[in-house]
N, CA, C and O of each residue as an XYZ file, in Angstrom:
832
protein
N     178.021    145.443    142.172
C     178.536    146.061    140.819
C     178.019    147.782    140.232
O     178.429    148.629    139.439
N     177.223    147.654    140.908
C     176.783    149.257    140.650
C     177.545    149.664    141.824
O     177.284    150.864    141.918
N     178.233    149.396    142.649
C     179.061    150.137    143.926
C     180.709    150.332    142.913
O     181.534    151.219    142.690
N     180.518    149.143    142.610
C     181.916    149.513    141.707
C     182.702    150.372    140.532
O     183.804    150.802    140.193
N     180.965    150.280    140.076
C     181.024    151.554    138.728
C     181.178    152.783    139.326
O     181.969    153.649    138.950
N     180.224    152.880    140.500
C     179.944    154.158    141.130
C     181.429    154.689    141.821
O     181.600    155.852    142.188
N     182.415    153.661    141.917
C     183.387    154.847    141.846
C     184.474    154.201    141.924
O     185.215    154.002    142.886
N     184.573    153.670    140.159
C     185.301    154.017    139.256
C     184.738    155.105    138.605
O     185.502    155.547    137.746
N     183.720    155.679    138.691
C     183.426    156.985    137.954
C     184.013    158.052    138.779
O     184.353    159.013    138.089
N     184.221    158.178    139.936
C     184.242    158.956    141.379
C     186.145    159.382    140.692
O     186.729    160.410    140.349
N     186.577    157.582    140.818
C     188.215    157.790    140.102
C     188.412    158.003    138.946
O     189.628    157.815    138.905
N     188.099    158.280    137.877
C     187.603    159.008    136.907
C     187.840    160.308    136.312
O     188.480    160.788    135.377
N     186.942    160.735    137.381
C     186.635    162.388    137.133
C     185.112    162.787    136.709
O     184.215    161.966    136.897
N     184.929    163.631    136.327
C     183.808    164.570    135.897
C     183.966    164.592    134.316
O     183.048    164.258    133.567
N     185.171    165.002    133.890
C     185.380    164.982    132.765
C     185.257    163.857    131.767
O     185.426    164.028    130.560
N     184.882    162.417    132.460
C     185.046    161.518    131.780
C     183.938    160.566    131.746
O     183.324    160.285    132.776
N     183.529    159.833    130.104
C     181.650    159.270    130.673
C     182.382    157.866    130.561
O     183.296    157.708    129.752
N     181.956    156.871    131.388
C     181.933    155.424    131.726
C     180.812    154.760    130.990
O     179.688    154.639    131.478
N     181.240    154.217    129.479
C     180.136    153.683    128.930
C     179.443    152.205    129.948
O     178.221    152.072    130.018
N     180.324    151.278    130.612
C     179.757    150.925    131.113
C     178.988    151.313    132.287
O     178.354    150.328    132.665
N     178.788    152.254    132.973
C     177.757    152.957    133.362
C     176.461    153.107    132.911
O     175.453    152.939    133.597
N     176.514    153.517    131.411
C     175.550    153.744    130.610
C     175.032    152.143    130.295
O     173.836    152.014    130.035
N     175.681    151.219    130.307
C     174.780    150.007    129.976
C     174.682    149.203    130.936
O     174.052    148.214    130.562
N     175.020    149.129    132.087
C     174.074    148.907    133.133
C     172.757    149.671    133.757
O     172.063    149.193    134.654
N     172.594    150.609    133.291
C     171.961    151.154    133.795
C     169.949    150.495    132.764
O     168.783    150.134    132.921
N     171.212    150.863    131.672
C     169.603    150.186    130.172
C     169.804    148.752    131.402
O     168.992    148.733    132.327
N     170.725    147.791    131.351
C     170.597    146.402    131.732
C     169.988    146.577    132.930
O     169.451    145.517    133.253
N     169.793    147.585    133.885
C     168.875    147.691    134.801
C     167.803    147.827    134.352
O     167.021    146.884    134.476
N     167.541    148.561    133.939
C     166.217    148.442    133.470
C     165.241    147.820    132.656
O     164.040    148.086    132.695
N     166.070    146.536    131.519
C     165.871    145.648    130.783
C     165.457    144.225    132.353
O     164.412    143.586    132.237
N     165.808    144.121    132.831
C     166.266    143.302    133.936
C     164.390    143.891    134.869
O     163.693    143.085    135.485
N     164.148    144.885    134.747
C     162.964    145.093    135.815
C     161.603    144.662    134.902
O     160.540    144.121    135.208
N     161.860    144.897    134.316
C     160.518    145.122    132.390
C     160.588    143.496    132.892
O     159.605    143.026    133.464
N     161.752    142.692    132.660
C     161.669    140.698    132.562
C     160.600    140.281    133.967
O     159.548    139.643    133.927
N     161.266    140.866    135.121
C     160.840    140.586    136.090
C     158.980    140.771    135.989
O     157.948    140.147    136.235
N     159.359    141.808    135.564
C     157.849    142.757    135.785
C     156.566    141.271    134.553
O     155.379    140.946    134.586
N     157.447    140.980    133.935
C     156.465    140.128    132.819
C     156.796    138.733    133.555
O     155.740    138.122    133.717
N     157.767    138.111    133.994
C     157.728    136.943    134.988
C     156.495    137.019    135.868
O     155.481    136.324    135.928
N     157.038    138.412    136.730
C     155.418    137.718    137.637
C     153.730    137.390    136.800
O     152.838    136.599    137.106
N     153.847    138.442    135.610
C     152.940    138.493    135.425
C     152.173    137.283    134.530
O     150.989    137.342    134.200
N     153.329    135.886    134.120
C     153.384    134.872    133.388
C     152.699    134.193    134.606
O     151.639    133.582    134.467
N     153.391    134.327    135.922
C     153.338    132.896    137.175
C     151.984    133.461    137.364
O     151.006    132.714    137.379
N     151.840    135.132    137.552
C     149.916    134.845    138.144
C     149.343    134.143    136.819
O     149.101    132.939    136.895
N     149.122    134.778    135.675
C     147.990    134.066    134.832
C     148.681    132.380    134.800
O     147.773    131.592    134.535
N     149.518    131.940    134.925
C     149.920    130.422    135.327
C     149.102    129.847    136.384
O     148.566    128.739    136.398
N     149.084    130.809    137.315
C     148.031    130.639    138.547
C     146.604    130.331    138.616
O     146.038    129.276    138.901
N     146.259    131.191    138.376
C     144.521    131.732    137.372
C     144.085    130.517    137.148
O     143.303    129.699    137.633
N     144.900    130.648    136.173
C     145.011    128.930    135.090
C     144.788    127.716    135.552
O     143.724    127.150    135.302
N     145.666    127.192    136.222
C     145.586    126.152    137.400
C     144.441    126.032    138.589
O     144.004    125.016    139.131
N     144.012    127.822    138.867
C     142.734    127.308    139.971
C     142.158    127.598    139.462
O     141.561    128.358    140.225
N     141.468    127.698    138.155
C     140.371    127.879    136.947
C     140.114    126.632    136.953
O     139.030    126.209    137.353
N     141.210    125.744    136.446
C     140.876    124.056    136.340
C     140.468    123.249    137.391
O     139.616    122.366    137.479
N     141.212    123.711    138.125
C     140.725    122.917    139.572
C     139.282    122.809    140.026
O     138.634    121.789    140.265
N     138.819    124.447    140.113
C     137.107    124.623    139.801
C     136.274    123.842    138.893
O     135.346    123.061    139.100
N     136.534    124.030    138.412
C     136.053    122.934    137.034
C     135.771    121.695    137.052
O     134.715    121.141    136.745
N     137.185    121.064    137.588
C     136.979    119.894    137.896
C     136.030    119.661    139.179
O     135.044    118.969    139.429
N     136.800    120.558    139.836
C     135.605    119.953    141.499
C     133.966    120.467    141.292
O     132.995    120.181    141.993
N     134.023    121.176    140.285
C     132.284    121.246    139.745
C     131.655    120.116    139.022
O     130.490    119.770    139.221
N     132.851    119.275    137.765
C     132.281    118.140    137.379
C     131.870    116.698    138.071
O     131.259    115.659    137.820
N     132.743    117.449    139.278
C     132.608    116.108    140.080
C     131.670    116.084    140.601
O     130.942    115.095    140.683
N     131.430    117.345    141.157
C     129.692    117.711    141.690
C     129.080    117.648    140.807
O     128.072    117.161    141.319
N     128.817    117.772    139.648
C     127.593    116.765    138.767
C     127.254    115.902    138.931
O     126.146    115.560    139.346
N     128.910    114.792    138.389
C     128.847    113.468    138.704
C     128.173    113.091    139.246
O     127.449    112.259    138.700
N     127.860    113.509    141.062
C     127.330    112.875    142.300
C     126.080    112.879    142.069
O     125.293    112.151    142.674
N     125.711    113.801    141.053
C     123.919    114.136    140.959
C     123.003    112.500    140.523
O     123.223    111.615    139.696
N     121.880    112.735    141.623
C     121.169    111.325    140.959
C     119.882    111.674    140.143
O     119.382    111.123    139.162
N     119.407    113.072    141.070
C     117.865    113.037    139.672
C     118.273    114.646    139.705
O     119.215    115.263    140.203
N     117.048    115.041    138.896
C     116.841    117.030    138.490
C     116.753    117.759    140.219
O     117.258    118.855    140.462
N     116.218    117.140    141.003
C     115.543    117.690    142.544
C     117.232    117.934    143.099
O     117.622    119.025    143.517
N     118.243    116.518    142.992
C     119.482    117.330    144.024
C     120.043    118.228    142.836
O     120.231    119.353    143.298
N     120.366    118.180    141.564
C     120.676    119.144    140.413
C     120.614    120.508    140.669
O     121.488    121.368    140.779
N     119.546    120.526    140.733
C     118.606    121.660    141.006
C     119.754    122.439    142.579
O     120.716    123.194    142.437
N     119.238    121.952    143.795
C     119.759    121.658    145.020
C     121.081    122.463    144.780
O     121.325    123.566    145.269
N     122.073    121.582    143.769
C     122.897    121.793    143.757
C     124.371    123.033    142.959
O     125.567    123.174    143.212
N     123.262    123.782    141.809
C     123.089    125.050    141.485
C     122.716    126.032    142.692
O     123.273    127.103    142.450
N     122.028    126.106    143.853
C     121.425    127.305    144.762
C     123.063    126.990    145.748
O     123.461    127.910    146.462
N     123.883    125.662    145.685
C     124.343    125.819    146.916
C     125.862    125.987    146.332
O     126.582    126.963    146.120
N     126.028    124.389    146.151
C     127.311    123.961    146.742
C     127.842    124.309    145.231
O     128.913    124.879    145.439
N     127.625    124.252    143.763
C     128.632    124.462    142.439
C     128.751    126.212    142.701
O     129.794    126.820    142.459
N     127.949    126.642    143.042
C     128.169    128.192    143.012
C     128.992    128.926    144.227
O     129.050    130.146    144.381
N     129.733    127.753    145.213
C     130.779    128.084    145.799
C     132.041    127.473    145.375
O     133.115    127.875    145.824
N     131.953    126.495    144.510
C     133.067    125.546    143.420
C     133.357    126.855    142.741
O     134.385    127.401    143.141
N     132.665    127.497    141.779
C     132.932    128.487    140.618
C     133.346    130.046    141.244
O     134.037    130.899    140.688
N     132.713    130.110    142.531
C     132.942    131.626    143.546
C     131.570    132.558    141.954
O     132.038    133.469    141.272
N     131.054    132.392    141.870
C     129.575    132.607    141.265
C     128.347    133.392    141.782
O     128.357    133.534    143.005
N     127.844    133.649    141.475
C     126.602    134.026    142.405
C     125.367    133.445    142.128
O     124.522    133.122    142.963
N     125.301    133.328    140.944
C     124.059    132.379    141.055
C     124.150    131.681    139.442
O     124.361    132.597    138.646
N     124.072    130.587    138.873
C     123.822    129.604    137.982
C     122.141    129.436    137.306
O     121.166    129.152    138.002
N     122.110    129.631    136.145
C     120.384    129.215    135.846
C     120.477    128.574    134.776
O     121.086    129.022    133.804
N     119.690    127.046    134.795
C     119.750    126.596    132.799
C     118.400    127.238    132.522
O     117.594    127.475    133.421
N     118.147    127.564    130.970
C     116.750    127.513    130.748
C     117.267    126.273    129.437
O     118.347    125.958    128.937
N     115.959    125.875    129.278
C     115.810    124.757    128.388
C     114.254    125.323    127.479
O     113.141    125.593    127.929
N     114.747    125.339    126.166
C     113.472    125.859    124.965
C     112.617    124.791    125.686
O     113.127    123.925    126.397
N     111.149    124.910    125.440
C     110.350    123.728    125.495
C     109.552    123.723    123.970
O     109.370    124.721    123.273
N     109.100    122.223    123.628
C     108.892    121.852    122.507
C     107.588    122.963    122.413
O     107.160    123.444    123.462
N     106.914    123.384    120.946
C     105.890    123.971    120.757
C     104.518    123.401    121.716
O     104.325    122.216    121.986
N     103.892    124.221    122.020
C     102.624    123.594    122.654
C     102.920    122.603    123.886
O     102.179    121.620    123.885
N     103.758    122.654    124.833
C     104.022    121.982    125.735
C     104.739    123.150    126.741
O     105.263    122.588    127.703
N     104.920    124.814    126.779
C     105.686    125.502    127.713
C     105.389    125.277    128.216
O     106.237    124.919    129.033
N     103.833    125.021    128.773
C     103.183    124.979    130.413
C     103.666    123.540    131.441
O     103.678    123.376    132.661
N     103.984    122.776    130.437
C     103.971    121.016    130.892
C     105.996    120.601    131.464
O     106.543    119.851    132.273
N     106.455    121.680    130.388
C     108.106    120.829    130.043
C     108.340    121.163    131.152
O     107.892    120.163    131.712
N     108.881    122.119    132.376
C     109.519    122.076    133.689
C     108.674    122.658    134.560
O     108.057    123.711    134.402
N     108.666    121.389    136.182
C     107.927    121.410    136.848
C     108.612    123.235    137.565
O     109.772    123.637    137.663
N     107.530    123.792    137.862
C     107.419    125.576    137.877
C     107.937    125.336    139.245
O     107.551    126.282    139.930
N     108.746    124.375    140.075
C     108.883    124.824    141.439
C     110.620    124.652    141.191
O     111.234    124.841    142.241
N     111.442    124.354    140.082
C     112.705    124.691    139.428
C     112.777    126.078    139.201
O     113.853    126.670    139.123
N     111.936    126.494    139.117
C     111.920    128.404    138.640
C     112.896    129.291    139.755
O     112.287    129.994    140.561
N     114.083    129.271    139.799
C     114.317    129.984    138.475
C     115.318    129.482    138.164
O     115.779    129.886    137.096
N     116.124    128.386    138.923
C     117.493    127.994    138.221
C     117.408    127.285    137.404
O     118.175    127.193    136.446
N     116.169    126.450    137.692
C     116.340    125.829    135.907
C     114.777    126.078    135.205
O     113.736    125.489    135.497
N     114.914    126.782    134.536
C     113.528    126.863    134.056
C     113.053    126.311    132.552
O     113.319    125.121    132.378
N     112.438    126.937    131.516
C     111.686    126.527    130.294
C     111.237    128.199    129.737
O     110.924    129.146    130.459
N     111.309    128.173    128.587
C     111.906    129.121    127.684
C     110.570    128.828    126.428
O     109.744    127.936    126.236
N     110.890    129.968    125.848
C     109.848    129.265    124.292
C     111.354    129.454    123.369
O     112.503    129.796    123.648
N     110.654    129.040    122.179
C     112.070    128.190    121.362
C     112.303    129.533    120.977
O     111.552    130.504    121.061
N     113.608    129.427    120.486
C     114.022    131.126    119.842
C     114.648    131.768    121.002
O     115.443    132.643    120.658
N     114.553    131.626    122.119
C     115.079    132.244    123.191
C     116.409    132.138    123.457
O     116.800    133.228    123.876
N     117.248    131.376    123.414
C     118.305    131.472    123.685
C     119.127    131.992    122.623
O     119.997    132.802    122.943
N     119.032    131.747    121.713
C     119.835    132.436    120.790
C     119.847    134.018    120.811
O     120.955    134.552    120.768
N     118.539    134.946    120.884
C     118.064    136.284    121.085
C     118.832    136.488    122.634
O     119.824    137.213    122.710
N     118.563    136.141    123.232
C     119.506    136.511    124.531
C     121.454    136.338    124.778
O     122.245    136.890    125.544
N     121.557    135.604    124.016
C     123.041    135.347    123.969
C     123.512    136.736    123.164
O     123.952    137.814    123.566
N     123.337    136.423    122.385
C     123.803    137.366    120.829
C     122.909    138.926    121.504
O     123.627    139.895    121.750
N     121.437    139.040    121.744
C     121.408    140.254    122.061
C     120.893    141.278    120.861
O     121.093    142.486    120.727
N     119.977    140.117    119.847
C     119.597    140.399    118.919
C     120.848    141.213    117.818
O     120.512    142.107    117.042
N     122.114    140.771    117.921
C     123.101    140.742    117.112
C     123.769    139.592    115.875
O     124.851    139.078    115.590
N     122.692    139.596    115.511
C     122.864    138.332    114.486
C     123.607    138.545    113.113
O     123.244    137.928    112.111
N     124.507    139.307    113.097
C     125.661    139.556    112.522
C     127.179    139.017    113.226
O     128.144    138.646    112.558
N     127.142    139.057    114.264
C     128.074    138.170    115.082
C     127.519    137.312    116.140
O     127.865    137.436    117.315
N     126.501    136.282    115.662
C     125.921    135.353    116.412
C     127.301    134.532    116.585
O     128.261    134.351    115.835
N     126.840    133.916    118.518
C     127.577    133.225    118.567
C     126.786    132.224    119.333
O     125.560    132.215    119.223
N     127.525    131.223    120.246
C     126.934    130.133    121.733
C     127.782    130.385    122.027
O     128.543    129.452    121.771
N     128.698    131.797    122.855
C     128.837    131.658    124.261
C     129.549    133.721    124.296
O     130.122    134.516    123.551
N     128.994    133.652    125.637
C     129.501    135.287    125.706
C     129.786    135.460    126.628
O     129.135    134.818    127.451
N     130.885    136.379    127.210
C     131.233    137.027    128.108
C     131.320    138.337    128.527
O     132.467    138.781    128.589
N     130.141    139.301    128.925
C     130.320    140.422    128.960
C     129.976    141.157    130.361
O     129.457    140.463    131.236
N     130.176    142.218    130.565
C     129.169    142.962    131.850
C     127.540    143.230    131.520
O     127.219    143.584    130.386
N     126.673    143.071    132.423
C     125.772    143.222    132.716
C     124.853    144.084    131.413
O     125.214    145.123    130.860
N     123.601    143.307    131.148
C     122.462    144.201    130.287
C     121.042    144.493    131.055
O     120.425    143.818    131.880
N     120.812    145.572    130.549
C     119.440    145.325    130.635
C     118.399    144.221    130.906
O     117.585    144.283    131.828
N     118.534    142.764    129.641
C     118.122    141.902    129.978
C     118.893    140.939    130.675
O     118.253    139.897    130.821
N     120.101    140.901    131.188
C     120.247    140.612    132.477
C     119.881    140.969    133.890
O     119.967    140.201    134.848
N     119.454    142.245    133.923
C     118.785    142.050    134.656
C     117.623    141.935    135.211
O     117.136    142.135    136.324
N     117.169    141.449    133.862
C     115.565    140.802    134.180
C     115.565    139.496    133.760
O     114.528    138.833    133.738
N     116.791    139.003    133.374
C     116.592    136.950    134.025
C     117.363    136.738    135.453
O     117.115    135.857    136.276
N     118.179    137.575    135.529
C     118.421    137.844    137.346
C     117.782    138.217    138.669
O     118.174    138.091    139.829
N     116.117    138.968    137.868
C     115.700    139.615    138.669
C     115.807    138.908    140.411
O     116.218    139.438    141.442
N     115.236    137.496    140.157
C     115.320    137.523    141.950
C     116.589    136.698    142.340
O     116.862    135.542    142.664
N     116.979    137.431    142.217
C     118.953    136.967    142.722
C     118.737    138.207    143.856
O     118.040    139.221    143.899
N     119.541    137.679    144.585
C     119.657    139.049    146.169
C     120.498    139.526    145.647
O     120.183    140.686    145.383
N     121.669    139.242    145.246
C     122.680    140.634    144.848
C     122.314    141.150    143.629
O     121.281    140.724    143.114
N     123.052    142.096    143.000
C     123.112    142.672    141.732
C     124.380    142.097    140.863
O     125.454    141.617    141.224
N     123.896    142.307    139.760
C     124.265    141.269    138.748
C     124.846    141.686    137.984
O     124.246    142.016    136.960
N     126.679    141.950    138.079
C     127.131    142.765    136.917
C     128.387    142.623    135.928
O     129.232    143.366    135.428
N     128.076    141.366    135.919
C     128.477    140.325    134.555
C     128.064    139.287    134.620
O     127.828    138.812    135.731
N     127.736    138.280    133.014
C     127.225    137.198    132.967
C     128.749    136.248    131.843
O     129.760    136.475    131.179
N     127.953    135.273    132.291
C     129.229    134.197    131.360
C     127.966    133.549    130.785
O     127.511    132.845    131.686
N     126.880    133.430    129.257
C     126.214    132.786    128.232
C     126.960    131.729    127.607
O     128.049    131.962    127.084
N     126.282    130.209    127.631
C     126.293    129.421    127.218
C     125.516    128.464    126.563
O     124.816    127.780    127.310
N     125.429    128.148    124.927
C     124.371    127.170    124.902
C     124.557    126.256    125.070
O     125.747    125.942    125.067
N     123.633    125.292    125.308
C     123.644    123.901    125.001
C     122.620    123.353    123.982
O     121.505    123.758    123.650
N     123.341    122.333    123.610
C     122.712    121.433    123.029
C     122.019    119.805    123.350
O     122.713    118.800    123.193
N     121.090    119.757    123.646
C     120.740    118.167    124.343
C     120.133    116.938    123.496
O     119.232    117.039    122.664
N     120.604    116.107    123.760
C     120.387    114.751    122.417
C     120.278    115.288    120.670
O     119.357    115.400    119.861
N     121.856    115.542    120.653
C     121.998    116.104    119.202
C     120.712    117.217    118.813
O     119.868    116.858    117.991
N     120.637    118.380    119.361
C     120.808    119.758    118.904
C     118.342    118.994    118.662
O     117.434    119.285    117.883
N     118.475    118.106    119.796
C     116.612    117.988    119.801
C     116.749    119.110    120.847
O     117.974    119.205    120.921
N     116.497    119.558    121.269
C     116.268    120.296    122.509
C     117.887    121.393    122.350
O     119.090    121.213    122.161
N     117.171    122.256    122.517
C     118.322    123.848    122.761
C     118.102    124.869    124.426
O     117.215    125.652    124.762
N     119.003    124.522    124.944
C     119.282    125.043    126.411
C     120.536    126.163    126.478
O     121.308    126.405    125.550
N     120.544    126.789    127.822
C     121.072    127.788    127.450
C     121.771    127.458    129.504
O     121.093    127.415    130.531
N     123.223    127.307    129.334
C     123.646    128.053    131.045
C     124.297    129.420    131.455
O     125.345    129.905    131.029
N     123.674    129.780    132.120
C     123.806    131.391    132.680
C     125.203    131.375    133.656
O     125.682    130.265    133.885
N     125.716    132.297    134.102
C     126.921    132.445    135.406
C     126.580    133.980    135.387
O     126.560    134.725    134.407
N     126.265    134.336    136.965
C     126.011    135.083    137.064
C     127.678    135.900    137.996
O     128.553    135.125    138.381
N     127.809    137.158    138.174
C     128.842    137.949    138.977
C     128.228    139.053    139.441
O     127.463    139.806    138.838
N     128.754    139.119    140.968
C     128.477    140.547    141.072
C     129.662    141.746    140.867
O     129.593    142.942    141.150
N     130.846    140.921    140.230
C     131.791    141.731    139.729
C     131.835    141.788    138.474
O     131.877    140.871    137.654
N     131.819    143.366    138.274
C     131.984    143.483    137.169
C     132.456    142.916    136.471
O     131.831    142.648    135.446
N     133.994    142.358    136.664
C     135.029    142.109    135.553
C     135.164    140.629    136.212
O     136.302    140.200    136.401
N     134.318    140.029    136.481
C     134.919    138.873    136.543
C     134.417    138.010    135.057
O     135.306    137.378    134.487
N     133.450    137.999    134.641
C     133.202    137.498    133.381
C     133.500    138.883    131.987
O     133.079    140.039    132.032
N     134.090    138.431    131.200
C     134.663    139.869    129.938
C     135.231    139.318    129.024
O     136.133    138.481    128.974
N     134.336    140.117    127.907
C     135.358    139.497    126.329
C     136.384    139.339    126.381
O     137.182    140.034    127.011
N     136.625    138.378    125.726
C     138.109    138.063    125.319
C     138.707    136.642    126.156
O     139.418    135.729    125.737
N     137.990    136.919    127.742
C     139.152    135.878    128.606
C     138.410    134.461    127.775
O     137.565    134.480    126.880
N     139.121    133.182    128.488
C     139.204    131.735    128.258
C     137.843    131.359    127.792
O     136.934    132.189    127.819
N     137.710    130.465    127.480
C     136.004    130.025    127.806
C     136.401    128.623    127.623
O     135.406    127.971    127.937
N     137.482    127.706    127.226
C     137.764    126.771    126.800
C     137.147    125.835    128.004
O     136.565    124.795    127.695
N     137.284    126.223    129.381
C     136.511    125.133    130.926
C     135.524    125.540    130.927
O     134.801    124.891    131.684
N     134.998    126.390    130.422
C     133.649    126.779    130.926
C     132.521    126.038    129.964
O     131.356    125.783    130.270
N     133.118    125.799    128.864
C     132.934    125.196    127.608
C     132.323    123.324    128.320
O     131.279    122.679    128.420
N     133.386    123.219    128.552
C     133.897    121.883    128.970
C     132.656    121.624    130.450
O     132.135    120.530    130.668
N     132.483    122.450    131.009
C     131.727    122.480    131.788
C     129.781    122.777    131.571
O     128.800    122.815    132.313
N     129.966    122.874    130.627
C     128.400    123.481    130.230
C     128.487    121.872    129.530
O     127.556    121.357    130.148
N     129.049    120.730    128.594
C     129.054    119.984    128.169
C     128.971    118.807    129.616
O     128.321    117.783    129.825
N     129.633    119.314    130.129
C     129.073    118.368    131.273
C     127.665    118.353    131.895
O     127.054    117.455    132.474
N     127.319    119.690    131.582
C     125.773    119.741    132.093
C     124.609    118.774    131.121
O     123.659    118.053    131.421
N     125.442    119.317    129.439
C     124.533    118.654    128.936
C     124.358    117.002    129.592
O     123.346    116.489    130.069
N     125.568    116.484    129.436
C     125.470    114.551    129.793
C     124.405    114.673    130.624
O     123.393    114.233    130.079
N     124.108    115.316    132.317
C     123.617    115.153    132.975
C     122.355    115.607    132.691
O     121.511    115.213    133.497
N     121.933    116.340    131.764
C     120.597    117.052    132.002
C     119.593    116.159    130.878
O     118.387    115.914    130.920
N     120.703    115.778    129.818
C     119.743    114.650    129.261
C     119.473    113.056    129.589
O     119.224    112.061    128.907
N     119.609    113.267    130.654
C     118.710    111.979    131.840
C     117.989    112.322    131.933
O     117.114    111.470    131.779
N     117.450    113.639    132.225
C     116.602    113.897    133.024
C     115.075    115.015    132.971
O     114.044    115.230    133.608
N     115.832    115.494    131.709
C     114.721    116.411    131.003
C     114.082    116.209    129.732
O     112.863    116.379    129.710
N     114.726    115.845    128.555
C     114.328    115.038    126.999
C     113.833    113.684    127.023
O     113.553    113.110    125.971
């Protein structure tokens, strides 16, 4: 089409403006924008599909666990590979007076007990005006402390509050990644929430 219009311009000479060529240029520009949008939509759809597949595989992995020992072992290995993260920690607030006996210490740091109120404080980092039960963000100084035993430097994290036995016991699952852009504010959280709910149901069998 462009070749035909160019040939027509040559026949018309330099003193005649062919509006068809102007319209074609504009259409070509619009087509380029649409192609770019299409590629972005396809890429986003692929990422969503991949994320859904990963979470489903992770939940199936959870369902195969028979006890807390197997669960902790999976947190160290299989679940990391499936979800493509560098670490997964679960923290459970211990009842007052049972801080030292609530969870065996050999599960640390992958499953550990914390003092009451720790989960809300950590997730919201003291920002009570915008309290939330899930946060995706780049690493903070508190992140460095939580993941200090991890072999890699954690650059971003996702934290989700867990509610066990109808809020009788509060916990948190924290995902850490060495990629600073892996977890960012504004990303969708539905799949992470679904995985957290599956963890709640499994943990209720063994912890509370």
